[in-house]
VMD Tcl script that draws the C-alpha trace (Angstrom):
set ca {
  {20.78 -16.38 -6.22}
  {22.64 -13.42 -5.31}
  {21.05 -11.03 -2.77}
  {19.32 -8.08 -3.35}
  {21.92 -5.64 -2.35}
  {24.89 -6.86 -4.54}
  {22.18 -6.79 -7.28}
  {21.81 -3.51 -6.71}
  {25.56 -2.75 -6.36}
  {25.86 -4.39 -10.04}
  {23.23 -2.04 -11.34}
  {20.37 -4.34 -12.16}
  {16.83 -3.11 -11.53}
  {14.24 -5.41 -9.71}
  {10.90 -5.34 -10.04}
  {9.00 -6.25 -6.36}
  {4.74 -7.27 -6.02}
  {1.95 -5.18 -4.87}
  {-0.02 -5.06 -2.18}
  {-1.56 -8.31 -1.10}
  {-4.59 -7.19 1.19}
  {-6.34 -5.51 -1.80}
  {-6.15 -8.97 -3.71}
  {-6.95 -10.31 -0.90}
  {-10.44 -8.24 0.25}
  {-11.75 -9.09 -3.25}
  {-11.11 -12.87 -2.90}
  {-13.61 -12.12 0.23}
  {-11.44 -11.43 3.05}
  {-13.91 -10.16 5.86}
  {-13.39 -7.21 7.92}
  {-11.76 -8.02 11.57}
  {-10.61 -11.55 9.98}
  {-6.88 -12.30 10.39}
  {-5.43 -11.92 6.74}
  {-2.31 -14.54 7.72}
  {-4.68 -17.38 8.50}
  {-5.42 -17.23 4.93}
  {-2.05 -18.90 4.29}
  {-3.52 -22.00 6.15}
  {-7.57 -21.84 5.05}
  {-7.37 -20.57 1.38}
  {-3.55 -21.50 0.27}
  {-4.67 -21.64 -3.43}
  {-5.47 -17.95 -3.07}
  {-2.44 -16.69 -1.33}
  {-0.45 -18.34 -4.03}
  {-2.25 -16.95 -6.89}
  {-1.71 -13.81 -5.72}
  {2.25 -14.56 -6.06}
  {1.72 -16.40 -9.33}
  {-0.10 -13.53 -10.67}
  {2.62 -10.66 -9.61}
  {5.31 -12.82 -11.23}
  {3.48 -13.71 -14.55}
  {3.19 -9.77 -14.42}
  {7.26 -9.70 -14.90}
  {7.63 -9.25 -10.85}
  {10.89 -9.94 -9.54}
  {10.29 -10.11 -6.17}
  {7.31 -11.44 -3.99}
  {6.64 -10.86 -0.66}
  {4.05 -12.98 1.90}
  {0.83 -12.54 3.66}
  {2.55 -12.24 7.01}
  {2.78 -8.57 7.89}
  {1.08 -9.22 11.26}
  {2.41 -12.86 12.08}
  {3.75 -12.68 15.16}
  {2.66 -14.16 18.09}
  {2.02 -11.45 19.83}
  {-0.19 -9.87 16.52}
  {-1.60 -13.37 16.07}
  {-2.43 -13.67 20.11}
  {-5.48 -10.88 18.91}
  {-7.40 -13.45 17.05}
  {-6.25 -16.28 19.43}
  {-3.80 -17.68 17.18}
  {-0.80 -16.83 18.73}
  {-0.06 -20.41 19.14}
  {0.17 -20.98 15.31}
  {2.86 -18.29 14.54}
  {5.07 -20.64 13.03}
  {2.62 -22.50 11.39}
  {1.26 -19.64 9.73}
  {4.53 -17.87 8.82}
  {6.13 -20.98 7.21}
  {3.30 -21.46 5.34}
  {3.37 -17.79 3.95}
  {6.76 -18.37 2.93}
  {6.55 -21.56 1.74}
  {3.38 -20.62 -0.79}
  {5.50 -17.12 -2.01}
  {8.19 -19.70 -2.49}
  {6.28 -22.40 -4.58}
  {4.93 -19.72 -6.96}
  {8.67 -17.99 -7.21}
  {10.84 -21.07 -7.68}
  {14.22 -20.82 -7.19}
  {15.41 -17.53 -9.10}
  {13.13 -15.23 -7.66}
  {13.42 -13.74 -4.19}
  {10.54 -13.84 -1.58}
  {10.94 -11.02 0.91}
  {8.98 -11.87 4.10}
  {7.03 -8.94 5.56}
  {7.13 -8.48 8.95}
  {5.16 -5.57 10.79}
  {5.51 -3.96 14.34}
  {4.14 -6.40 16.71}
  {1.36 -3.81 18.28}
  {2.66 -3.27 21.67}
  {4.87 -0.49 23.13}
  {8.07 -0.77 25.31}
  {8.37 2.58 26.49}
  {4.36 1.53 28.22}
  {5.67 -1.29 29.66}
  {3.36 -3.57 27.42}
  {6.20 -6.00 26.79}
  {9.25 -6.82 28.22}
  {12.30 -6.86 25.31}
  {13.26 -10.18 26.23}
  {9.36 -11.04 24.80}
  {9.85 -8.90 22.15}
  {12.66 -10.63 20.77}
  {11.58 -14.25 21.21}
  {8.51 -13.21 19.19}
  {10.25 -11.48 15.95}
  {12.92 -14.88 16.21}
  {10.07 -17.26 15.95}
  {8.66 -15.45 13.02}
  {11.86 -15.10 11.21}
  {12.85 -18.67 11.38}
  {9.76 -19.29 10.37}
  {10.01 -17.57 7.42}
  {13.09 -19.09 6.80}
  {12.30 -22.48 6.99}
  {9.31 -21.72 4.63}
  {11.59 -20.34 2.19}
  {11.74 -16.84 2.36}
  {15.24 -15.60 1.50}
  {14.87 -11.60 2.22}
  {12.54 -10.08 4.65}
  {11.02 -6.25 5.27}
  {10.55 -5.11 8.71}
  {8.57 -2.41 7.89}
  {6.37 0.06 9.01}
  {8.40 0.67 12.11}
  {7.72 4.05 13.86}
  {9.52 2.85 17.64}
  {13.48 1.91 17.35}
  {13.62 -0.09 20.34}
  {11.11 -2.62 18.38}
  {13.05 -1.94 15.04}
  {16.25 -2.95 16.67}
  {15.29 -5.68 18.87}
  {13.62 -6.80 15.37}
  {16.29 -6.71 13.58}
  {18.50 -8.15 16.20}
  {16.15 -11.21 16.12}
  {16.55 -11.49 12.64}
  {20.47 -11.22 12.51}
  {21.16 -13.76 15.17}
  {18.89 -16.76 14.16}
  {18.42 -16.53 10.39}
  {20.65 -15.63 7.65}
  {17.41 -13.44 5.85}
  {18.44 -10.15 4.35}
  {17.27 -7.61 6.47}
  {15.44 -4.80 5.19}
  {14.72 -1.90 7.88}
  {12.06 0.20 6.67}
  {10.42 2.99 9.03}
  {7.08 5.74 8.87}
  {8.10 8.95 8.99}
  {5.53 11.60 9.19}
  {6.29 14.88 11.04}
  {8.89 17.45 9.76}
  {10.69 18.89 12.20}
  {13.76 21.65 12.10}
  {16.31 18.49 12.63}
  {14.66 16.36 9.73}
  {11.38 14.10 9.33}
  {10.78 12.13 12.27}
  {8.23 9.21 13.26}
  {5.24 9.58 15.43}
  {7.77 8.33 18.15}
  {9.86 11.02 17.68}
  {12.66 9.16 16.07}
  {14.71 10.80 12.97}
  {15.96 9.72 9.67}
  {19.33 10.18 11.25}
  {18.84 7.91 14.55}
  {17.30 5.52 12.26}
  {19.84 4.86 9.74}
  {22.62 4.80 12.41}
  {20.48 2.62 14.67}
  {19.51 0.10 12.15}
  {23.13 -0.53 10.17}
  {24.60 -1.15 13.93}
  {21.49 -3.73 14.67}
  {22.69 -5.08 11.55}
  {20.30 -4.15 8.75}
  {21.12 -4.39 5.11}
  {18.97 -2.08 3.17}
  {17.51 0.90 5.07}
  {13.64 2.64 3.60}
  {11.02 4.57 4.56}
  {7.16 3.96 3.65}
  {4.07 4.83 4.16}
  {2.55 8.23 5.70}
  {3.57 10.44 2.98}
  {3.44 11.37 -0.83}
  {5.87 10.74 -3.22}
  {7.01 14.39 -2.93}
  {7.80 14.39 0.96}
  {9.54 10.67 0.47}
  {12.03 13.04 -1.60}
  {12.98 14.92 1.41}
  {13.42 11.75 3.25}
  {15.41 9.72 1.53}
  {17.45 12.99 0.68}
  {18.01 12.99 4.36}
  {18.75 8.98 4.34}
  {21.03 9.18 1.71}
  {23.18 11.90 3.60}
  {23.51 9.75 6.52}
  {23.88 6.34 4.84}
  {26.00 7.23 1.61}
  {26.68 3.18 0.98}
  {23.46 1.80 2.05}
  {20.97 0.61 -0.80}
  {17.28 2.66 0.20}
  {13.72 1.32 -0.32}
  {11.31 4.12 -0.36}
  {7.33 3.27 -0.09}
  {5.08 6.53 -0.89}
  {1.47 6.73 -0.53}
  {-0.19 8.18 -3.74}
  {-0.63 11.79 -1.27}
  {-2.71 12.62 1.24}
  {-5.80 10.42 1.60}
  {-8.96 12.25 0.71}
  {-12.83 11.17 1.58}
  {-14.92 10.73 -1.73}
  {-19.07 11.88 -1.72}
  {-19.37 7.90 -0.61}
  {-17.43 8.41 2.42}
  {-14.16 5.80 1.25}
  {-10.55 7.03 1.34}
  {-9.37 7.85 -1.53}
  {-5.99 8.88 -2.69}
  {-5.68 12.09 -4.96}
  {-2.23 10.58 -7.44}
  {-3.05 8.33 -10.31}
  {-0.41 6.31 -11.90}
  {0.38 8.42 -14.28}
  {0.96 11.59 -11.90}
  {2.72 9.17 -9.20}
  {5.18 8.24 -12.07}
  {6.17 12.21 -12.88}
  {8.02 11.55 -9.22}
  {10.09 8.55 -10.02}
  {12.69 10.34 -11.51}
  {13.02 13.00 -8.64}
  {13.14 9.75 -5.95}
  {16.03 8.25 -7.78}
  {17.72 11.48 -8.10}
  {17.24 11.95 -4.70}
  {18.92 8.65 -3.67}
  {20.82 7.82 -6.24}
  {21.29 10.82 -9.44}
  {20.04 8.40 -12.15}
  {16.85 9.64 -14.08}
  {15.01 6.77 -14.30}
  {11.19 7.26 -15.48}
  {8.22 4.20 -15.23}
  {4.55 3.98 -14.99}
  {2.89 1.88 -12.31}
  {-0.58 0.30 -13.02}
  {-3.38 -0.92 -10.01}
  {-3.74 -4.65 -11.05}
  {-0.73 -7.16 -11.17}
  {-1.41 -7.47 -14.78}
  {-0.24 -3.67 -14.83}
  {3.24 -4.89 -13.59}
  {3.56 -6.47 -17.50}
  {3.54 -2.30 -18.84}
  {5.78 -1.71 -16.26}
  {8.26 -4.48 -16.44}
  {8.76 -3.26 -20.11}
  {9.57 0.50 -18.73}
  {12.20 -0.89 -16.56}
  {13.69 -2.49 -19.74}
  {13.67 0.39 -20.88}
  {15.30 2.28 -18.18}
  {18.08 -0.51 -17.65}
  {19.94 1.29 -20.69}
  {22.71 3.64 -19.51}
  {23.07 2.70 -15.76}
  {26.50 3.21 -15.07}
  {28.70 4.80 -11.92}
  {25.61 4.40 -10.06}
  {23.05 1.23 -9.57}
  {19.42 1.91 -8.53}
  {16.30 -1.10 -7.39}
  {13.27 0.26 -8.16}
  {10.34 -1.78 -6.59}
  {7.00 -1.03 -7.38}
  {4.22 -1.90 -5.08}
  {0.52 -1.49 -4.51}
  {-0.55 -2.25 -0.71}
  {-4.16 -1.78 -0.75}
  {-5.60 1.52 -2.35}
  {-2.63 3.09 -2.41}
  {0.03 3.27 -5.50}
  {3.82 2.54 -3.91}
  {6.81 2.62 -5.47}
  {9.85 1.40 -3.63}
  {13.82 2.20 -4.82}
  {16.87 0.89 -3.48}
  {19.67 3.22 -4.30}
  {23.64 2.24 -4.06}
  {26.38 4.97 -4.69}
  {28.02 2.19 -6.47}
  {30.65 3.75 -7.26}
  {32.04 3.91 -3.32}
  {31.58 0.39 -3.07}
  {34.41 -2.09 -3.48}
}
mol new
graphics top color blue
foreach p $ca { graphics top sphere $p radius 0.5 }
foreach p [lrange $ca 0 end-1] q [lrange $ca 1 end] { graphics top cylinder $p $q radius 0.2 }
display resetview
């Protein structure tokens, strides 16, 4: 199976899955319960999530492993089972995906800070190495190092994955603060600093996720494109800024119709291809989106875009991998 970046450069549009947390909660995941442990205790439910997304038309499924480092699992007394849990997470998604779909494993921050002395670089490297190797053993062919804010942690994560696996690597940061020098993470990292550091570390695809809505993401993607003109990009905006409803619950103002209006702008910011599509709040809605993607495939020449629509928890996300294929040999 060709790597995602190569499919991008050939002009193929791929659809990924949506959020896992919302599904797990709907199936009984309780507050303060470890989501990743469900890979061992409720494997049929975890596998079913991947199956439903694939049935709806997804080309890519992720894994129930965002908090799967030994360091995060230690918070639940499960650190010693990190390899077992991550291997199971990837295995369940691979069983659903079969040999012809991508399994892009989710790898999130460890929850400890190098700059505060909470952890050493060696301990961090070992934690990401252990997780990545287990995910690859379970059947993942790619991984997304996502929701990152600390450039040192992300560099170590990418290096650990690069050195010890053959996984295709996506590096995605969370940019939340505008500045005269461009958008920054809460740790002060600019888009330019992130792009240079992640490519040097060995990432194959760059991205941005969370914190801001699609309008702000247009700017962020433009900044990343300026620094990395030949690199596929991924973007996962929130559905606008969070609001509290009358019951005190967090809601997001943009529904699928309003959110989809930003898709052409996001695409144009990275690749100059006006693709319109619509996303829906359910796995079954991906079937409708897949039909929209099939229409959008017509006329893709000169550039390539890789559209991933994802839903995480109660957020609407759209992800796009962009590549200036005319500059790639």
